NUNUNU-310792 format. One line per field, with one value per residue (C-alpha): residue in one letter; residue number from 1; y, z, x. Coordinates in Angstrom, 2 decimals, decimal comma, always signed. Layout:
N
code <- [A; ...]
pos <- [NUM; ...]
north <- [Y; ...]
up <- [Z; ...]
east <- [X; ...]
***
This chain:
503
code <- [M; E; Q; E; K; R; K; K; E; M; K; M; P; H; T; F; V; I; V; F; F; V; V; L; A; A; A; A; L; T; Y; F; I; P; K; G; T; F; E; T; E; D; V; T; Y; I; Q; Q; G; E; E; Q; T; K; T; V; L; V; P; D; S; F; K; Y; V; T; D; D; G; G; D; A; V; R; E; G; V; S; L; F; E; P; Y; G; G; A; G; F; L; N; Y; V; F; E; G; L; V; S; G; D; K; W; G; S; A; V; G; V; V; A; F; I; L; I; I; G; G; A; F; G; I; I; M; R; T; K; A; I; D; Q; G; I; L; S; I; I; D; R; T; K; G; R; E; V; L; I; I; P; L; M; F; F; L; F; S; L; G; G; A; V; F; G; M; G; E; E; A; I; A; F; A; M; I; L; I; P; L; V; V; A; L; G; Y; D; A; I; T; G; I; M; I; T; Y; V; A; T; Q; I; G; F; A; T; S; W; M; N; P; F; S; V; A; I; A; Q; G; V; S; G; I; P; V; L; S; G; S; P; F; R; M; V; M; W; G; V; F; T; I; I; G; I; A; Y; T; M; W; Y; A; N; G; V; R; K; D; P; R; K; S; L; S; T; D; A; N; R; Y; F; R; E; Y; N; Q; N; Q; D; L; A; S; K; F; T; L; G; H; G; L; V; V; L; T; L; V; A; G; I; G; W; I; I; W; G; V; I; E; H; A; Y; Y; I; P; E; I; A; T; Q; F; F; T; I; G; I; V; A; G; V; I; A; V; I; F; K; L; N; G; M; T; V; N; D; I; A; E; G; F; T; D; G; A; K; D; L; L; P; A; A; L; I; V; G; M; A; K; G; I; V; I; I; L; G; G; D; A; A; G; E; P; S; V; L; N; T; M; L; Y; S; A; G; N; L; V; D; D; F; P; A; A; L; S; A; W; F; M; F; V; F; Q; S; V; F; N; F; F; V; V; S; G; S; G; Q; A; A; L; T; M; P; L; M; A; P; L; S; D; I; A; G; V; T; R; Q; V; A; V; L; A; F; Q; L; G; D; G; L; T; N; I; I; V; P; T; S; A; A; L; M; G; T; L; G; A; A; R; M; D; W; G; T; W; F; K; F; I; I; K; F; Q; I; V; L; F; V; L; A; S; V; F; V; I; T; A; S; L; M; N; F; Q]
pos <- [1; 2; 3; 4; 5; 6; 7; 8; 9; 10; 11; 12; 13; 14; 15; 16; 17; 18; 19; 20; 21; 22; 23; 24; 25; 26; 27; 28; 29; 30; 31; 32; 33; 34; 35; 36; 37; 38; 39; 40; 41; 42; 43; 44; 45; 46; 47; 48; 49; 50; 51; 52; 53; 54; 55; 56; 57; 58; 59; 60; 61; 62; 63; 64; 65; 66; 67; 68; 69; 70; 71; 72; 73; 74; 75; 76; 77; 78; 79; 80; 81; 82; 83; 84; 85; 86; 87; 88; 89; 90; 91; 92; 93; 94; 95; 96; 97; 98; 99; 100; 101; 102; 103; 104; 105; 106; 107; 108; 109; 110; 111; 112; 113; 114; 115; 116; 117; 118; 119; 120; 121; 122; 123; 124; 125; 126; 127; 128; 129; 130; 131; 132; 133; 134; 135; 136; 137; 138; 139; 140; 141; 142; 143; 144; 145; 146; 147; 148; 149; 150; 151; 152; 153; 154; 155; 156; 157; 158; 159; 160; 161; 162; 163; 164; 165; 166; 167; 168; 169; 170; 171; 172; 173; 174; 175; 176; 177; 178; 179; 180; 181; 182; 183; 184; 185; 186; 187; 188; 189; 190; 191; 192; 193; 194; 195; 196; 197; 198; 199; 200; 201; 202; 203; 204; 205; 206; 207; 208; 209; 210; 211; 212; 213; 214; 215; 216; 217; 218; 219; 220; 221; 222; 223; 224; 225; 226; 227; 228; 229; 230; 231; 232; 233; 234; 235; 236; 237; 238; 239; 240; 241; 242; 243; 244; 245; 246; 247; 248; 249; 250; 251; 252; 253; 254; 255; 256; 257; 258; 259; 260; 261; 262; 263; 264; 265; 266; 267; 268; 269; 270; 271; 272; 273; 274; 275; 276; 277; 278; 279; 280; 281; 282; 283; 284; 285; 286; 287; 288; 289; 290; 291; 292; 293; 294; 295; 296; 297; 298; 299; 300; 301; 302; 303; 304; 305; 306; 307; 308; 309; 310; 311; 312; 313; 314; 315; 316; 317; 318; 319; 320; 321; 322; 323; 324; 325; 326; 327; 328; 329; 330; 331; 332; 333; 334; 335; 336; 337; 338; 339; 340; 341; 342; 343; 344; 345; 346; 347; 348; 349; 350; 351; 352; 353; 354; 355; 356; 357; 358; 359; 360; 361; 362; 363; 364; 365; 366; 367; 368; 369; 370; 371; 372; 373; 374; 375; 376; 377; 378; 379; 380; 381; 382; 383; 384; 385; 386; 387; 388; 389; 390; 391; 392; 393; 394; 395; 396; 397; 398; 399; 400; 401; 402; 403; 404; 405; 406; 407; 408; 409; 410; 411; 412; 413; 414; 415; 416; 417; 418; 419; 420; 421; 422; 423; 424; 425; 426; 427; 428; 429; 430; 431; 432; 433; 434; 435; 436; 437; 438; 439; 440; 441; 442; 443; 444; 445; 446; 447; 448; 449; 450; 451; 452; 453; 454; 455; 456; 457; 458; 459; 460; 461; 462; 463; 464; 465; 466; 467; 468; 469; 470; 471; 472; 473; 474; 475; 476; 477; 478; 479; 480; 481; 482; 483; 484; 485; 486; 487; 488; 489; 490; 491; 492; 493; 494; 495; 496; 497; 498; 499; 500; 501; 502; 503]
north <- [+31,30; +30,79; +29,23; +26,77; +25,79; +25,21; +23,05; +20,85; +20,49; +19,47; +16,94; +13,56; +10,49; +8,32; +5,60; +2,91; +4,49; +4,62; +0,95; -0,02; +1,51; -0,05; -3,45; -2,65; -1,89; -5,14; -7,04; -5,46; -6,57; -10,21; -10,00; -8,89; -10,50; -14,32; -16,09; -17,59; -19,71; -20,53; -23,64; -23,13; -24,44; -24,02; -21,93; -22,05; -19,38; -18,49; -15,50; -14,65; -18,12; -19,91; -21,66; -20,04; -21,50; -19,58; -20,89; -18,98; -19,19; -20,90; -18,13; -20,11; -22,08; -19,58; -20,85; -19,55; -21,27; -22,65; -24,21; -27,51; -25,81; -24,50; -20,85; -18,67; -18,33; -14,92; -15,99; -12,70; -12,53; -13,19; -10,73; -13,11; -16,51; -18,81; -21,45; -19,33; -18,29; -14,90; -12,87; -9,07; -8,62; -11,05; -8,89; -7,42; -10,67; -12,73; -10,03; -9,84; -13,61; -14,20; -15,22; -16,40; -15,06; -14,38; -11,73; -10,07; -9,82; -11,58; -11,46; -7,76; -6,93; -8,62; -6,91; -3,45; -4,03; -5,41; -2,53; -0,09; -1,79; -1,87; +1,84; +2,54; +1,23; +3,19; +6,42; +5,91; +6,05; +9,61; +8,71; +9,61; +12,92; +13,86; +12,70; +14,99; +17,95; +17,15; +16,92; +20,24; +21,88; +20,51; +21,07; +24,71; +26,27; +22,87; +21,40; +21,46; +18,77; +16,21; +16,05; +15,12; +12,85; +10,86; +10,68; +9,37; +6,73; +5,45; +5,39; +3,37; +1,01; +0,46; -0,21; -2,55; -4,75; -3,84; -1,72; -1,06; -2,02; -1,08; +2,57; +2,51; +2,30; +5,02; +7,31; +7,07; +8,46; +11,04; +12,63; +14,17; +15,38; +17,13; +18,70; +20,01; +21,45; +23,46; +21,14; +18,92; +15,29; +15,00; +15,84; +12,99; +10,54; +11,77; +11,22; +7,77; +5,77; +7,62; +7,48; +3,71; +3,18; +5,29; +3,14; -0,03; +0,92; +1,91; -0,70; -2,66; -5,45; -5,53; -9,20; -8,90; -7,49; -7,11; -10,38; -12,42; -10,70; -11,33; -14,91; -15,88; -13,97; -16,08; -13,32; -13,13; -12,04; -8,55; -7,86; -4,33; -2,81; +0,26; +1,61; +1,05; +2,71; +5,84; +5,66; +5,33; +8,36; +10,50; +9,52; +10,02; +13,49; +14,47; +13,13; +15,08; +18,27; +18,00; +17,23; +20,11; +22,52; +21,50; +21,34; +24,76; +26,24; +24,80; +26,01; +29,56; +29,42; +26,58; +27,32; +25,63; +22,26; +19,90; +17,76; +20,35; +17,88; +15,65; +18,65; +19,88; +16,48; +16,28; +19,92; +19,42; +16,18; +17,91; +20,86; +18,55; +17,14; +18,16; +20,54; +20,92; +17,27; +16,10; +13,37; +10,92; +7,66; +5,74; +7,66; +6,98; +3,25; +3,16; +4,98; +2,67; -0,32; +1,06; +1,73; -1,70; -3,33; -1,64; -2,78; -6,31; -6,05; -4,77; -7,55; -10,15; -8,91; -8,74; -11,87; -14,20; -12,74; -12,02; -11,01; -10,18; -12,83; -12,22; -8,43; -8,22; -10,31; -8,17; -5,00; -6,68; -7,53; -3,93; -2,71; -5,13; -4,27; -0,55; -1,05; -2,92; -0,18; +2,42; +0,57; +0,16; +3,84; +5,02; +6,90; +8,86; +7,02; +3,79; +0,54; -2,98; -2,31; +0,77; -1,47; -3,38; -0,20; +1,37; -1,66; -1,52; +2,22; +1,89; -0,98; +0,94; +3,91; +1,72; -0,33; +1,67; +1,06; -2,67; -2,84; -1,15; -3,90; -6,53; -4,46; -3,80; -7,50; -8,01; -6,36; -9,16; -11,84; -10,54; -10,81; -14,45; -14,12; -13,60; -17,23; -17,97; -21,56; -20,66; -19,30; -15,52; -12,36; -11,01; -13,75; -12,79; -9,13; -10,11; -12,26; -9,60; -6,83; -9,04; -9,66; -5,93; -5,57; -6,97; -4,63; -1,57; -0,41; -1,62; +1,61; +2,02; -1,64; -1,09; +1,96; +0,05; -2,66; +0,03; +1,43; -2,06; -2,94; +0,37; -0,41; -4,08; -3,08; -1,74; -5,35; -7,14; -4,81; -7,50; -7,09; -10,80; -11,74; -9,39; -10,61; -14,23; -13,36; -10,94; -11,58; -15,14; -13,60; -10,31; -11,80; -13,93; -11,21; -8,74; -11,04; -10,84; -7,07; -6,51; -5,38; -6,90; -8,86; -6,50; -3,62; -5,71; -6,16; -2,42; -1,66; -4,08; -2,70; +0,94; +0,19; -1,99; +0,24; +3,80; +3,21; +1,86; +5,55; +6,24; +3,10; +2,58; -1,18; -0,85; -2,13; -0,27; +3,03; +2,72; +1,74; +4,80; +7,07; +5,57; +6,42; +9,95; +10,34; +11,12; +9,74; +8,55; +11,29; +14,01; +12,11; +11,70; +15,45; +16,08; +13,21; +13,16; +15,96; +14,24; +10,94; +12,53; +13,74; +10,20; +8,72; +11,03; +10,39; +6,62; +6,78; +8,55; +5,85; +2,97; +4,44; +5,36; +1,85; +0,40; +2,68; +1,80; -1,93; -2,24; -5,72]
up <- [+14,95; +11,72; +10,06; +12,93; +12,73; +8,97; +9,48; +11,96; +9,55; +6,69; +8,70; +6,99; +8,75; +10,71; +8,62; +10,69; +9,78; +6,08; +6,04; +7,92; +5,23; +2,45; +4,12; +4,33; +0,58; -0,12; +1,94; -0,10; -3,36; -2,28; -2,52; -6,16; -7,67; -7,76; -6,74; -9,39; -9,53; -11,85; -12,24; -11,41; -12,68; -11,91; -14,36; -14,42; -15,77; -15,56; -13,47; -13,04; -14,19; -11,69; -12,31; -10,53; -10,07; -9,58; -9,20; -11,59; -12,88; -16,17; -18,33; -19,96; -16,85; -15,11; -13,86; -11,54; -8,33; -9,19; -7,38; -8,27; -11,11; -12,69; -11,74; -10,43; -6,65; -4,98; -1,39; +0,38; +3,43; +6,80; +9,69; +11,92; +11,41; +14,27; +14,16; +12,24; +9,47; +7,74; +8,46; +8,26; +11,97; +11,78; +9,36; +11,91; +13,56; +10,36; +8,59; +11,32; +11,45; +7,68; +5,59; +7,03; +8,12; +4,49; +3,87; +4,63; +7,08; +10,09; +8,76; +7,90; +11,24; +13,08; +10,77; +11,53; +15,30; +15,38; +13,30; +15,58; +18,64; +17,23; +16,40; +19,78; +21,28; +18,83; +19,44; +23,22; +22,87; +21,43; +18,89; +15,96; +17,59; +18,09; +14,55; +13,21; +15,11; +13,72; +10,15; +10,50; +11,73; +8,86; +6,00; +6,59; +3,19; +1,47; +3,08; -0,19; -1,61; +0,84; -1,01; -4,54; -3,21; -0,92; -3,49; -6,13; -3,80; -2,58; -6,10; -7,16; -4,23; -5,33; -8,89; -8,13; -5,31; -4,83; -1,72; +0,01; +3,64; +4,41; +3,86; +7,21; +9,05; +6,97; +7,46; +11,22; +10,70; +7,95; +8,93; +12,16; +10,13; +7,37; +9,94; +11,82; +8,53; +8,10; +5,86; +6,98; +7,59; +4,10; +2,60; +4,61; +3,23; -0,31; -0,25; +1,35; +0,69; -2,38; -3,99; -3,45; -5,09; -8,11; -8,50; -7,87; -10,51; -13,25; -12,61; -15,30; -12,88; -9,84; -8,74; -7,06; -9,97; -13,40; -13,30; -12,14; -14,53; -17,49; -16,41; -16,14; -19,36; -21,34; -22,36; -21,53; -17,95; -17,70; -21,40; -22,51; -20,01; -22,05; -22,38; -18,66; -17,66; -19,56; -17,93; -14,47; -15,14; -16,25; -13,31; -10,81; -12,17; -12,04; -8,47; -7,37; -9,01; -7,43; -3,99; -4,12; -5,30; -2,44; +0,20; -0,65; -0,51; +2,96; +4,15; +3,04; +4,50; +7,01; +6,85; +3,44; +5,04; +5,50; +8,09; +10,87; +13,71; +12,64; +12,19; +15,66; +17,15; +15,55; +16,29; +19,94; +19,93; +18,44; +20,83; +23,83; +23,02; +25,02; +22,57; +24,81; +24,58; +22,03; +19,42; +21,41; +20,57; +21,88; +19,61; +16,70; +17,41; +17,47; +14,13; +12,75; +13,92; +12,08; +8,89; +8,98; +9,70; +6,72; +4,57; +5,86; +4,92; +1,39; +0,88; +2,08; -0,18; -3,28; -2,78; -0,96; -1,56; +2,15; +2,83; +5,78; +8,32; +7,71; +7,52; +10,70; +12,53; +11,14; +12,46; +15,82; +15,96; +15,11; +17,96; +20,49; +19,57; +19,72; +23,16; +24,49; +23,23; +24,92; +28,25; +28,03; +27,17; +29,42; +26,55; +27,85; +31,15; +29,63; +31,58; +30,45; +31,43; +29,21; +26,23; +26,91; +27,54; +24,37; +22,36; +23,90; +23,25; +19,65; +18,90; +20,53; +18,21; +15,13; +16,54; +14,64; +11,36; +12,13; +12,90; +9,59; +7,73; +9,24; +8,76; +5,11; +4,48; +5,84; +2,66; +0,51; +2,96; +2,82; -0,99; -0,67; -0,66; -3,39; -4,30; -7,94; -7,13; -4,38; -5,04; -4,59; -5,79; -6,57; -9,18; -10,86; -10,92; -12,45; -15,13; -16,02; -16,32; -18,44; -20,98; -21,68; -22,91; -26,43; -27,14; -27,63; -30,13; -29,23; -27,57; -25,63; -24,58; -23,22; -21,30; -19,93; -18,68; -16,80; -15,29; -14,34; -12,66; -10,75; -9,39; -8,72; -6,66; -4,01; -3,27; -3,93; -3,09; -3,29; -6,56; -6,90; -5,86; -8,35; -11,11; -10,45; -10,45; -13,34; -15,84; -16,84; -17,86; -19,30; -21,34; -23,70; -23,79; -24,94; -27,92; -28,91; -28,43; -30,59; -27,63; -27,09; -23,88; -22,99; -22,97; -20,83; -18,29; -18,44; -17,71; -14,80; -13,16; -13,43; -12,18; -9,37; -8,16; -8,45; -6,59; -3,61; -2,93; -2,09; -1,31; +2,44; +1,91; +1,40; +4,51; +3,66; +3,17; +6,41; +8,29; +6,93; +7,81; +11,30; +11,59; +10,39; +12,96; +10,13; +9,32; +5,85; +5,35; +5,67; +3,32; +0,76; +0,66; -0,16; -2,48; -4,73; -6,95; -7,40; -7,96; -10,89; -12,32; -12,08; -13,61; -16,63; -17,07; -16,82; -19,33; -21,78; -21,39; -21,77; -24,87; -26,39; -25,77; -27,44; -30,49; -30,88; -30,50; -27,48; -27,38]
east <- [-15,96; -17,88; -14,83; -14,33; -18,00; -17,70; -14,60; -16,47; -19,37; -17,07; -15,09; -14,84; -16,24; -13,80; -12,16; -13,90; -17,25; -16,37; -15,37; -18,56; -20,76; -18,68; -19,19; -22,91; -22,95; -21,06; -23,62; -26,44; -24,76; -24,96; -28,76; -28,65; -25,54; -25,28; -22,11; -19,85; -16,74; -13,85; -11,79; -8,11; -4,80; -1,11; +0,91; +4,71; +7,03; +10,72; +11,80; +15,49; +16,45; +14,21; +10,89; +7,95; +4,45; +1,20; -2,35; -4,62; -8,18; -9,15; -10,77; -13,61; -14,54; -16,83; -20,15; -22,84; -23,84; -27,30; -30,24; -31,92; -33,81; -30,60; -31,22; -28,41; -28,65; -28,64; -28,15; -27,59; -25,34; -26,97; -26,82; -24,84; -23,24; -22,14; -19,39; -16,87; -19,25; -19,20; -22,32; -22,48; -21,75; -18,82; -16,81; -14,38; -13,34; -13,37; -11,38; -8,76; -8,17; -8,32; -5,34; -2,05; +1,32; +2,28; -0,35; -3,65; -5,05; -3,54; +0,03; -0,18; -1,82; +1,06; +3,56; +2,15; +2,07; +5,63; +6,99; +5,18; +6,64; +10,17; +10,07; +8,53; +11,78; +13,93; +12,02; +12,30; +16,12; +15,83; +18,53; +16,26; +15,34; +18,97; +19,74; +16,99; +18,41; +21,86; +20,52; +18,67; +21,85; +23,93; +21,47; +20,59; +19,97; +19,84; +16,69; +14,79; +17,11; +15,70; +12,36; +13,55; +16,30; +13,99; +11,19; +13,60; +15,08; +11,71; +10,30; +13,34; +12,77; +9,17; +10,28; +13,18; +11,94; +8,27; +8,73; +5,40; +4,81; +8,42; +7,43; +5,61; +8,92; +10,57; +7,58; +8,13; +11,63; +11,10; +7,77; +9,14; +12,13; +10,18; +7,83; +10,87; +12,16; +8,95; +6,96; +4,06; +3,08; +1,57; +4,96; +6,46; +3,87; +4,45; +8,22; +7,89; +4,72; +3,41; +6,84; +7,05; +3,66; +4,54; +7,64; +5,61; +3,01; +5,47; +8,15; +9,96; +11,03; +8,70; +8,70; +5,27; +3,26; +4,93; +6,85; +3,85; +1,43; +3,73; +4,36; +0,69; -0,10; +2,34; +4,74; +8,48; +9,08; +10,62; +10,00; +9,07; +11,50; +12,63; +9,08; +8,44; +11,72; +10,69; +7,26; +8,84; +11,02; +8,06; +5,86; +8,69; +9,50; +5,81; +5,60; +8,68; +7,44; +3,98; +5,41; +7,89; +5,18; +2,93; +5,69; +7,12; +3,62; +3,09; +6,47; +5,64; +2,13; +1,51; -2,24; -2,32; -1,62; -4,56; -2,75; -2,98; -3,60; -0,71; +1,59; +0,73; +1,51; +4,96; +5,80; +4,95; +6,91; +9,98; +9,67; +9,55; +12,97; +16,03; +17,68; +20,72; +21,71; +24,25; +24,37; +26,48; +28,24; +25,23; +22,87; +25,19; +25,20; +21,38; +21,21; +23,92; +21,86; +18,83; +20,79; +22,47; +19,10; +17,48; +20,39; +19,82; +16,14; +16,88; +19,43; +16,95; +14,15; +16,34; +18,44; +16,05; +12,57; +12,03; +8,46; +6,20; +7,36; +11,06; +10,84; +8,76; +11,36; +14,18; +12,53; +11,94; +15,65; +16,56; +14,34; +15,82; +19,43; +18,64; +17,07; +20,10; +22,43; +20,23; +20,39; +24,18; +24,74; +21,88; +20,23; +17,23; +17,76; +16,44; +16,16; +15,24; +11,63; +11,64; +12,38; +9,16; +7,18; +8,55; +7,46; +3,96; +3,57; +4,77; +2,40; -0,45; +0,14; -0,39; -3,27; -5,96; -4,11; -3,87; -7,60; -8,44; -6,58; -8,86; -12,00; -11,15; -10,54; -14,06; -15,38; -13,95; -15,10; -18,69; -18,50; -17,45; -13,67; -11,09; -10,32; -11,12; -12,04; -14,54; -18,07; -18,14; -19,84; -16,36; -15,84; -19,12; -18,09; -14,73; -16,38; -18,98; -16,41; -14,15; -16,92; -17,21; -13,63; -14,12; -17,06; -14,82; -12,14; -8,64; -7,39; -10,63; -10,52; -7,01; -8,19; -11,19; -8,80; -6,90; -10,11; -11,30; -7,98; -8,11; -11,58; -10,83; -7,80; -10,18; -11,14; -7,82; -4,93; -2,27; -0,36; +0,39; -3,15; -4,76; -2,43; -3,41; -7,11; -7,40; -4,60; -5,61; -8,95; -7,68; -4,83; -6,99; -9,67; -7,01; -6,32; -9,98; -10,08; -6,98; -4,85; -1,42; -0,89; +1,94; -0,58; -2,93; -0,11; +0,62; -3,05; -2,92; +0,21; -0,90; -4,41; -3,12; -0,29; -1,58; -4,85; -2,86; -2,22; -5,87; -7,90; -8,55; -8,28; -4,51; -2,74; +0,47; -1,38; -3,33; -0,16; +1,64; -1,28; -1,22; +2,46; +1,63; -1,20; -3,60; -7,04; -7,99; -10,58; -7,94; -5,64; -8,44; -9,11; -5,47; -4,60; -7,69; -6,33; -2,98; -4,79; -6,64; -3,32; -1,92; -5,08; -4,89; -1,16; -1,65; -4,51; -2,20; +0,47; -2,02; -3,67; -0,29; +1,01; -2,09; -1,75; +1,96; +1,17; +3,46; +5,00]
***
């Protein structure tokens, strides 16, 4: 009784509550920090033989927003703004409708809901459930191999083509499987989403972070690959080892798991399945549709740079085809109406995650937005932090860049967006501080990618947690220790690269 009472007392606040107070803190900052702005310019660079263009800030162009007397203005955000303005109470709506179909928030919100709906259809067919039962039956005694194999593949996906939001869909498949094998929902997140972000952060060819950061920094795109390949290997091995250590501990003693509510949900879900039924031709065709669809997505991302609009439509297509197969083969007694209901139920399951994306974007909106050419508190914070870099020894300056990029990623979680905002400032400052631009890019990619594993402003993380039926507070309690391990390891690589004059 006493233990249950203590658990209730220690329960983390709901993610919505956490974001609300972060928005409140952001609003308070606007009363103390003046807005600033940069001039912008288009920078071109060559990536895979093609010319790419990115709009970036001009480093020496920063200026404060001033009043008639020339003093910096600290406006402070209002409580409420009519006519589409951004007051404190507007943060949810303005966050949800911000951006466009190519990114946060409205595009990512739609992406999450469509993926949820598509997998709602697929799960309604019971093909995945029967596939899980078949895998369990065929892998008895070899279950432990699933963890390193999946972690390696997802880390490789993050490194090669910047896999991130796609992990939401895979988590929906693999989490029920690992729970059925005796592990927990956290293990499923580790081998999918966390693995992709480790690959994303340590990549030698990620088109959404490394390539853009190198291009706008004026160094050859995809240069320094051998060092980064070694780094990717080390981080991936550490990630696999940590995940296996944790997962095996949970399997031996399920009480060690922090995701008890999520585990209970998936265990009950698995137990409610019809164990007597067989993996039929219809089930096989649904699984084949899913596998072929994922192959189509990977091909599109690598060959044609497909992004949120295309991938969302691809998943929708996969869901529709799976639903039609289920109706034809009468899987789980499905009818045409069941396809629609499955889509609705699946989207409903990920609605909280979609809402968080909009709420989190509200933080940046309250600070004035993340456009370098528009007045914002965020620009002033970026400029002030940048000026500190040249006050330290070279290795310490490199480490400070890494710390700064890690913190800044809370506000701008987009790899390409953060590269466009920070690297035009950090690259010339690294010259002054005696740090090579290659090291500055390294500090950026590690700071940007690794913190995606923990910050509640990450749409991909919140979508994956939604798929895992887990709140951010529970995730934070688990991941903070591993996050410290990654931070120390990244610090070692950044400082080592600085000392060896990494070019």
